[in-house]
N, C-alpha and C positions, 0 to 999 in steps of 0.2 A: 566624303572628301575631308582631308585634314583641315584644321583651322588655319586661317591665313593671318599673317601679321601685316604691318604697314608697308611691306615691300611688294604687296600683290599687284600694285599698279605700275611697277617699274618695268623698264625694257632691258636692263642689263641682265644677261644670262647668269652672271654671278649672284646678283641680288635675288633673282628669281629662284636660284637653287636654295635660297634660305627663306623663301616666302612662306613655307609651311613649317618652319622650325617652331618649337614651343617658346623659344625666346621671342619676346615682343620687340622685334627689330623695327627701327625707324630708318628711313633714308636720311642722309645729311640734309639739314634744313631747319627752318624756324620752329616747326612743331616739336622737334626733339629738344632743342635748347630751351624753348619756353616751358616744356614739361619739367626739364631739369631744374630750372630756376624756381618754378612755382612749387615743386615738391621738395626742393632743396636736396637733390640727389646728384652724385657724381655721374659722369657719362662713361660708359664703356664703349670704346670705338674699336671695331674690328675691320681691318683692311685686308683685302686679298684680291684674287681674280679667278675667273671661272676654270682655268686649266691648271691651277696650283695644287699639286699633290698634297702637301702638308696642310693646306687650307681644308681639303676634303677630310683629312685625318682628324683635325681638330673639330670639324663640324660633327663628324660621326661620334667622337668621344664626348663632346661637351654640349654643342649647340642643339643636338638632337636628343640630349639627355634631359628628362623631365626634372630631375632633382637640381641640376645645374641651372636650367632655365627658370625654375621657380625662384631660386636665390637671386639670379640676375634681375628678374622682373620685379622683385620686392625691393632691392637695394640700389638699383642702377637704372638709368635710361640708356638703352642699347642702340647703337647706330652701326649700320653696315655700309661699307663703302667699297666700290669696285675701283681699284687703283688705276685701271686703264681708262675708266670714264673720268675719274677725278685725280689726275696726276698732281694737281696743286695740293690737294689734301694729303695725298700720300707723301709728297716731298716734305711738307711741313712736319708731319708727325714721324716720318722716318728720321728726320734730323733730330727730333726730340728723343727718339729711341736710341740713336747713336750717342747723344749727349748723356743719357741716363745709363746706358749699358755698354757703350763702346762697340756695338754691333747692330745689325739690322737684318731684315728679311721678311718673308711672308709665310704664314699670316702675321700681320702686324697687329699687336694688341696694345692699346694705349688707353690710359685712364685720364679723364679730363675733368676739370672743374666746370661748373655751368657756364663760365665765360669762355670756354674752349681752350683754356691753357692746360698743357699736359703736365702731370705730376708723377706718373709711373708708367713704365712701358716694358714690353718684351715682345717676343715673336710667338712661336708655338709653345703652348703649355699643355702637357698631358693632363687628363682629368685629375689623376692622382700623382703625387710626386714620385720620381724614380731616378736613380743614379745621380743624385744631387740636383736634379731639376725640380723646381717647385711645382706643385700641383695647382691646377687652375682653381679648384675649389678652395684650397688654402689661401691662394692669392686674393680671391674674392672676399673671403671672410676677414682677412687682415685689413684690406682696404676699407671695407664697410665699417669695421670697428674703428679704424683710425678716423674716418670721415665723421663718425658719430661722436667720438670722444675728443679729437683734437683737430677740428676742421681748419683752424688757423695755420697749423703746420702744413697741411695739404695745400692750402691756397698760397702760402709763402713759397713752397717748393715749385708750384706751377708758375709763379711769377718769375722765379729765378731761371727756370728752364727756358721760358719765353725770352728772357733778356739775353741769355747765352746764344740762342738761335738768332735773335735780332742782331747781336754783335757779329755773329758769323757772316752776316750778309754784308758787313762793312768791308771794303777792300782798300788797302793802302798801296798806292802805286810803288813798285820797286824802283829804287833810286837809279839803277842802271837800265831799267826798262827791259823789254824782251828783244833779244838779238839772235843771231845765228848760233851763238854759244848756247842759248836755251835749247835749240834743236839738237845740238851736239850732245848735251847732257841727257836729253830724253833718249837719244839713240844709245848712249852708254848704259843708261838704266835698263832699257829693254834688252840689251845684250847681256847684262848681268843677270836678268831674270829669265833668260831664254832657256828652255829645256832642250839640251843638245840631243837627247835620245828620242823624244817624241814630238818635238816642236811645241809651239805655244809658250806661254809665260807662267812661271810659278808652278806650284804643285797642285794637288787635288784640293777642291774641285777646280776644274779647268774650263774657262769660258773662251769662246772663239775670239772676242774683242777684235773685230775686223778693222777698226780704225787704227789699231797698232800696226796692222799689216799694210794699210794704205799709207800710213806715215813712213814705214820702212821703205816702201816703194818710192815715195817721194824723196827720201834721204838717199837712196841708191841713185836716183836720177840726178840729184843735186851734187853728189860727191863721188859717184862711181865706186863706192865701197861695196864690193861683192858680198861681203858677209851679211849686209842688210838684205840683199836679194835672196841669198841662200836661206836666211831665217824664214823669209816669206814662203819660199818654195817648199821647205821641209814641213812647215806648218800646214800649208794648203794640202799637200799630199797626204800627211798623216790624218788630218780631219776627214778627208774624203774616203780614206781607207778604213776608218774606225767605225765603231758602233754608233758614234754620235751622228753619223750620216745614215739615213734610212736607205740601206743598200737595195731594198726591193721596190719601194715606192718613191724614193728620192725625197729631197728636202732634209734640212738639218734639225736635229733636236736641240734643246736649249743650251745644254752644257754637258760636260762629262764629269761624273763623280770621281773618276780616277785620273791619273796623269797621262794615261796612254790612249785617251779618246775611246776607250772600249765601252764602258757602261754609261749610257746617257741618262740624264733626267729627261724623260721621254716626251715631254710636251714640245710642241712646235709653235714658234712665234713668227708672225709675219715680219717683224723688224729684223730678226736674225736672217731670214731668207734674203731680204733686201740688202742688208749690209754685207753679208757674205757673197752675194752675187757681185757686188762692187769689188770686193777683194779679189775674187777669182777673175773678174774681167780685167782688173789691174794687173794681175799675174800674167794673163794672156798677152796684154799689151807690152809688158816689160820683157817677156821671153819669147813671144811668138809661138808658144807651145799650145797647140790646140787642145791638149788635155784640160787646161784650165777653162777654156771657152766651153768645153763639153760639160763641165760641172755647172757653169752658169745656165746652160740649156736644160740640165737635169732639174735644177731649182725651178726654172720656169715651167717645166713640165708639171711639177708638183703644184705650183701656184695656180696654173691655168686649170688644172684638173680638179683640185680640191678646195681652193681658197678664193675663187673668183665669183662675185655676185653676177647674176644674169645681166645686170645693167652696167657692169664694168668695174665696180669698186672691189676691194680686197678684204676678206674676212681677217679677224684678228689672230686666232690661235686654234690649236687642237690640243685636247687634254692628254695627259700622260696615262690616265687610267682608262681601262675598259673592263666591264664585268667586275668592277671593284678592285682590280689588281693593276698595279703600275706596270706598264710596258707590255702587258699580255698580248695586245694586238700585234706586236712586232716580233714575237718570239717563235722559235721553231725547234723541232726535234728531227733527228735523222729519219725516224720512221715516217713522219709527215712528208718529208721531202722525197723519200724513196717511193712512197705511195703515189705521189703526184708525177714524178719524173721517171719512174722505173729504177731498178736496183743499180745498174751501172752508172747511168747518167745522174741519178740522185746522189750516189756516193761521191762522184766527181764534183758536183756542185757543193756538197757538204764540206769536202776538203777545201775548196776555194773560199767558202764563206765561214770556215771554222765552226761549223755546226757539228757538235760532237756528241757522242753517246752519253757522256757524263754531264754535258752542258757547260757552257762558259758563263752562265748566269744562274739565277735562282731556280730551284725545283727541277734541276736537270734539263733546263731549256737553254737555248742559245740565242745570242744576239748576232745576226750576220755581220761579219767584219772581214776585211781582206788583210791577211798577213804577208802574202807574197804578191808582188805586182802582177797584173794580168798577163803581160807578155812573158814574164819569167815563168809563171805558173804553166802557161801553155807549152813553153819549151821543155819544162821538167816533165810534163805529161806526154810529150811527143806529139803534140797537136799543132798544126800550122796556126799562126796567130789569127788569120782571117776566119778560119773555120771555128776556132775557139770563140771568137767574138760573136759569131752567129749562134753557137751553142749556148753561150752565156745569155745572150739577148732573149732567145726563146725560153730558156729556163726561168729567167727572171720574170718574164711575162706570165708564165704558167703559175709561178708562185704568187705573183701579184693578183692574178685573177682569183686564186683560191683564197687569198687573204681578204679580198673584197667581200667575201661571204661571211666573214667574222663580224661580231658586234664591234662597230667602230667607236673610237674615243669621241667624246662630246666635242663638237665644233662651236667655238665662240664666234658667232656670225655677226657680231656688231662690226661696223666699219668706222675706223678712226681716221680723221683727216691727217693727223701727223704721220702715222705709220703708212698710210697710203701715199703720202708725199715721198717718203723714203723709197717705196717700191717704184713709184713713177721715176724717181731719180735713177734707181738701179737699172730699170728696164731701158731707159733712154740712154744711159751711159753704155750699157751692153750693146744697144743698137748702133751707137757710134763706132764702137770697137770692132764689131763683127759684121755689120751691115745686114743683120738678120731681121727682116722686116716685121715678123710677128711680135718681137719685143716692142717695136715702135707702135704698132697698132694697139697692143694691150695698154701701153702707157697713155696713148691718146684717149682710149675708151675710159680709163680710170679718171683721167683729168676731166673729161666731159661730165662724168658722173658727179665728181666732187663739185665742179664749178656750178652745176645746175641744181645740186641737192643741198650742199653744205653752206651756201651763202644766202642769208636772208637780211634784207634791208642793209646791205653793204657790210654785214658782219659775218665773219667766218665762224662756223660751228664745229664742234669737236666730234660728236658721235651721231651715227645713224644706225637705226635698227628697226626692222619691221615697219617701215614707213614713217618712223618718228625721228625727227632731227632735234637734238637737244644739246645743251651745255655750251655756252659761249666759248669760242676758241681760246686756247692758251698760246703762249709764245711759240711752243713747239709746233703747233698747227700752222702758224704763219711762216715760220722759218723753214720747216721741212717742205711745205708745199711750194714755197718760193724756190727752194733748191730743185725740186722736181720740175718746176716750170722752166727754170734756166737750162737744165739738162735736156728738157723736151725741146726747147728752142734750138739748142745746138745740135740736136739729132735730126730735126725736121726743117729748121730755118723758116718756120712759120712765125712771122712777127707777132701774131696775136699772143703767143706764149710769153714772149719777152714783155709785151705790154701788160699782161696779167701779172707777171713776176714783179714788175715795177709797182703795180697797183697794190699787190699784197704786201710788198716791202714798205710802201708808204703807210699803209694801215698799221703794220707792225711797229714802225717807229712812232707813229702817233699814239698808240695805246700802251706800249710797253717800255719805251726808252725812258731812262731816268735822266731828265734834263739837268738836274742839279749835280749829279755825281758821275754819271756814265753807267754803262751796262744796261742790260734789258731785264726787267722784272719778268717773272714767269706768268703772272696774272695781270689782268687789267686793274685799273683803279677801282676802289670801293668794293673789293672782294668781301663778301659777307662771312662773318663768323671766324674766319681764319685770323690767328693772332698777328700775322705780319705777311708782307709780300716778300717772297724770296727771289734770289738771283742764282740760278743754277749754272754751274760751269764744269763740274766734274764729268768726264766722259766715261760713263760706266758701261753697262750692257748696251745702252742706247747713247749716242753722243748727246751732249747737252745742247739745248736750243741756242744758247749764246755762242757756242762753237760753230754751229751751222749758220747762224745769223752773220757771224764774222765773214765766212766764206761768201755768203750771198752778197753782202755789202761790197766786199772787195771786187767780186766779179762784175757787179753792176757798175762800179766805178770805172773798171777797164772797158766795159762794153759801151757805156753812155758817154764816157769822158767827163763826167761831172765830179769835180774835186770834193764836193760835200760828202760823198760816199767815203772817200779816202780819209777825210778828216774824222768822220765818225768811226771808221775802223781803227784809226790811231787812238781815239778816246777809249774804244772798247778794249784794245790790247793793253793800254796803260792802266785801265781800271782793274783788270784781273792780273796784272803783271806780278804782284807779290805772291798770290796763290799759285800761279803757274810756275814761277821761278822756284818755289819751295819743293815741288815734286813734278817736274815736267812730264814724266811718264804717265801721269794721271790725266793728261789733257792732250792726248795725241791728235784728236780731231781739231781742237783749237789750234794746235801747232801746224796742222795742214793749212789752215787759213793764214796763220802767221807767215809761213813759208811763202805763200803767194804775195803777202803784203811786203815782205822783205825783198822779194825778187831773187834771181831774175824771173820776171814774168813776161809773157808775150801776148800781144794782141795781134791776131792773124785775121786780116780782112781780105776776103775773096770778092773781087768785083767782077761781075759777069751775069749772064742770063741764067737764072736759076733753073730754067727748063732745058738748058743746053747739056748735051751728053758730056762735052769737054769740061764744063763747069762742075758737073756732078762727079766726074772722075777725080778732079783736083780736090774737091771737098772730101771725097772718100779717103784719099791719101792722108789728108790732114787729120781727119777724125780718127783714123787708125793709129796715128803716131803716138808714141808714149811720151807725152810732154805734160806733166801734171799741172804746172802753173801757166795755163794758157786759157784764153777765151777765143772763140772763133765766131766771126760774123760774116754772113753771106749778104753782100750788098748788090741787089739788083735795082737800078735806078727807078724802075716802075713801082717799087715797094714804098708807097707813100707813108705807111705806118712806121717802118723802120727809119725813114728819113726824118720823120717827126720826133721819134724817140732818140735818135742819134744824129743831130743836125750836122756834126762835123763830117759825116760821110759824104756830104755833097761835094767836098773838096777832092774826093777820089775820082780821077777821070776814068772814063770807060774807053777801052781800046776801040779803034775804028772798025776792026774786023770782028769785034765781039769775042775775041779770045779772052778767057778768064785771066785776070792779073791778080797776083797775090802780093799783099803788103804785110811784112812782118815787122812789128814795132816793139820797142822795149824802152822803158823810162822816157817816153815822149819822143824817141828818135826812131825813124823807120829806115830799114835797109832799102837798097834799090829794088824796085818792083821786079817780080819774077813772073815770066809768062811761059817758061819752058818746064814741062812736067818733070824732066830728068834733073834739072837744076833744083827744083823744089824738093825732090827726093833726097838729094845730097844735103840741102839746107836742113831738112827735118831731122836727118840723122845726127846732125851736130847740135840740134836744140836740146 
């Protein structure tokens, strides 16, 4: 057995991938920094994650290379960090990399002084330099020499970088604050960046950015501007048709390396599935087009089949590589397809999925993608649509069964509270929109797992794997779980979920809110070794925790009627107003919360027997309605928990014949009660 370094006792699949490297890796913690101080060595910090393709490449080239390892071990103290386990460390040093280089990514390679201050950074380094890219060996030699000959220069540089990052956390409120004009500017920027040909925003590489799409859906609802809806529809259709979607086994890959959604970066991330499920659910609600609901169901099929723990939580990711090659698991040749389906049926399916003799990817192999819509293809082939749907469904299942026999990509089976919170929110939201009960059951099981596994001594924890719960929760764990709980309440109307959301939110404010200046810190107080506590706001591949916290606080204010939530939301928007005003398109999830705060927003209270068929029918109509800025409360007077959480509900009278009565309120004013389902339908249309 190969020698093992200090990572051998870790639970992270990423750290365990490096436990047998000749590099003497340490996990982040006291032992590594004490060694650096006592031996007066700089720290080499490498941050990545288990399903990162270029992390694997750098590992093979450098970290498994004895020559490189010997030099690292002699001149540096080496620390490995899983960015998904420690998003706080990743955020801090990604900010340093961006200050030093103007860009970032993974693997993230950062050099630190023994006090953890960063002085040099980059991402992927080849072992030897090429095409103007410095080689890792040369970088190591130069830094080791500089540390030996001019350590004061290195320490001074580290101090300056830390000061710049610290300053970047300071926010100056914008004089005009955030208004509807901010939303309008964001829409204008998205419109300018929109790819009219393929959908999505910008050029290659192209990320799904689902919060851009939910923002556009909100803007469409707010303004009736059809172009916003059309941008969403084009993007949702193009992504589902492209290679970025797994046409055989379902689920989305992380992003497309080209503008046409053809060639993906093949890893699959839980957070992408959750956020895209929300976008497709929103598309369904806005258009009543079942095709969008079908995509949500396909994502769920993948999650339930491949990404669900037996006890209900959801795994983190699947790798891009198998058998040492990126994407190999997902690729096909016409010969394989014909062998499985027969000559005529195989050629038909190859035409539909663009599986060609020359290949549409590397090595003559093809990524399945759809160039012609299914109904149009059926018409062109002279096949009735219903018959074609059956042919396609059976063929896909045959290909899937054959693919299952291949060597699978590695699954990162750790469970993260934050990402699970997103998936609970997505499933609950989809359950409301479609009334598909398996969504709700899966959300409940995941919540049950988190609540009984990830909370110890009233503290929320971040990571579970192989029976081990570790790492105190970050802001994103609290905010994302609270979001999931609120969605779960509104999809089930079980008051225990609202009570839990309030409890999680209370702890979030207690441990992360900056009483002096406003905004939420990403970490708790007294975070060890990190140079400073950051406040994240940018909505990147994952929405920022401050953005989700804003929506949670606003919704709790409308549900509970407590003004303190609205006051805190006002402080939060003011604190980040300068950053958001400078480039609103970068904060579309935050702007979704702002839209709710600005209004119009509605509180819809249904008063009735929660077990009554009439009440449930009314609730279903409201849940399906496309009204982004709303909260829904089902008040059954026997619900003592809800009455305690929302005392004002006692003022709502119950009809004598127990017919459900609906109250729709806005800005503290309620419309006349509604007890006629047909009248309710008309009112919902105009909301």
